[in-house]
N, C-alpha and C positions, 0 to 999 in steps of 0.2 A: 775652924775656916778646914777645909778639904783641897788634896790636890785631884786638879781637872786630869790634867797629863803631863807626860816625861818626854823629853827629846834628849836625841843626840842629832848634831849635823857631821856632815861629810864636807870635805873640803872641794868648795863649787869653784871653777873658774870663770871671773867677772873679768871687764874690760874699764878701766876709768883714767881719764882724762888722756887718754892715747899710751896706756900701759895695762899692761895683764897683771891683775893680781889674783890671789886666791882668800875666799871668807869663806867663815863658817856659822853667817846668820842664817841660812837654808837649814832648817831644824826641822824635825816629822818626828811625828808620834812612835814612840815607842811602848809596848807590850811586857819588857821585861823592866825592873826594877834601874833604876839608874844609880851609880855608885860618889857620892859626893867626895872628891878627894880635897886633901889644904890648899890647893891653887888653882881645883877645874873640876869639873865634872869627868869621871874616868870617861874616856873613847870619845868624847867631846872633840871637836875641831877649834882650836883656840891659832888663828894664823898670826894676829897681830899682839904680839905680848906686851908691847907699849902700852893700850888701853883698854886691853881685855884679860882673865883672867886674872889669877895671882892673890895674895890672900885677901887681900879687901873688894875681891872681882871674884870670888870662887865658882857661885853659882848665879843665876840672873833667875828673879821673879817677877812674873807679871800677872792680872786680876783679870779671869775670865769675862769680870764684868762689864770691862771698859771694851770686848770684843763688838757689841752691837752697835756703837757710837762710831766705829773705824768701818764694818760692811756698810755702814750706811754712806760713809765719804767714799768708798771704794767699791762698789758693786761688781764691777768687771773680773776684779780679781777671783782668782781659784780657794776657795778662805777653807784654812783648817787651824787647827790649833797650834800653835809655835811662829806665827806668821813674825812674832816681832822680836825675836829671835831669843827665847826666853827656854831658859834648860825647865823651866816647871811653872805651869799654870796654875794659880789658887782661884778658887771660886770667887770669891770676895774680898778684898783685900785694898782697903779705904788708905791711900797714901798719909793720911791727916792722921792716922792710928797708928803708922808705923814708926816708933820711938828709934832714932839711931843709938844703937848701943844696946837697946832691948835681944832678949835671949829667947830664942822659939827651940822646939823640938819642930824636926819635919822629918817623919817616917821615924828609923832608926838614928837620924842626925840629930846635931845640935848645931844652931845654928846663929850668927847674931845681926843684925840689921846693919849696914854699913851706907852706902850711897845711893842716890836715884843715877839712873841711865840718862847719859848726857847722847843723845841721837847724833848717829855722821850717817854720808854718803854710802853710807851700807844700807841703811835702813829705807834710805830713798830707794835703791836699784833693787831693794827687795821688793819695793810697794811699785817698781818701775816707774815712780814719777819724786822728782829731789824739794819739790815742794812738802811731801811728807815730814821734813825736819822741821818746819816753821809750824808746820800746824800740829805735830805732836808737841813742840814746846809750848805751846798756845795753850791746849789740851790738859796740860799739867798733871797727867796721870803715868810717870813715867815707870813704875814698878823699881824694884829695889835690887841691889846686889845684895849678899849676904857674905859673911866670913863663916868658915866651916869650924868649929871650935871642936867637934867631935866627928869624924868621918863616919858615915852610913849609909844606910841605901834607902832610896825613896821611891815608890811605884804610886799608880793612879788609884785614889783614895784614901791614901795615908791622911793624915789628918796635921795641921799647922798649928800649933798650941803656944801658946806666950808660957813662958816659962820665969822669966826675971823681967819687969821692966826698969827700963833705962832711969837713973836718977836724972837726968837732963832733960826737960821735956822738949826738947828739938828732934823733927819728926823729919820723914823723907820729903813730905811737902814743903816745911819750911827752908830747906835745905836747896830742893830745886827754885823755888823762888829767890834765894839768895844768889843762887849761880843768875837764875836767866833775868830776871824782873828788874826795870830799870832805878827803882824805888827801891834800896835796900833797907832791911831794918837794921838796926846798930846791934842793937839788944841780942838778936837771935845771928847775928854775924861773931857778936863776941862768944857765945856759947859755941857757935859752929868750928871758934879757932881753937878753942881749949876741950874739944871733943877728942877722946881718946878714939872713936872708935871709925874718924871721919880719917882719911889715907893724908901725908903729905902733900901728893899731888896736887889733890882736889883743895886742901886748905893755901897752896900758894896760889892758886887761881882767886879763892875767895879773900888773900890777902891784897888784892889790888886794890877791893873797894872799901878798905879801912880809910876814912876820913884824917886827913893831916891835921896834927896841932898847929896851932898861930907860929 
């Protein structure tokens, strides 16, 4: 897999429910390499640290193969790479193949697959349509966050290569379904709650779906 583009976002003023906020979802391609740090991409904008950035969400990857679908849904938008607020676009990155806990080399960095992206109203602001949130969930291709195990630099053309496969066969697609599908797979839920690569905040959400005993 190859890096198509990398991005840095600047603080952008937005208005939501009558209040002024800032967001870093408006990201644009950079010709220079970006530096992956332990809790965020260096020089990137992270305004909401409760939901973005941190060890388990240090960097967000999205697949270029999903862009044609969304361009058809929103043809009036001015399209460029980085539309989903990702830090890095990978040429093709099927979520079914991304096992949580697996380790990859990414440029000179080493990263670990953690959790899928959960869309919020800021994606709706980026797309000028809050209905995109439900459509994004229904489409089922959220991309992935990664934990940075070894800090390093990433630039356009670098490789994204599997280094170590996770022991648990639990994919980003599996966890996305656990978060959003009405019918939960209890076996996968148990795996997710035992998975060390998933942060406690996500596990707390998943614990709501545990079946109670008699």
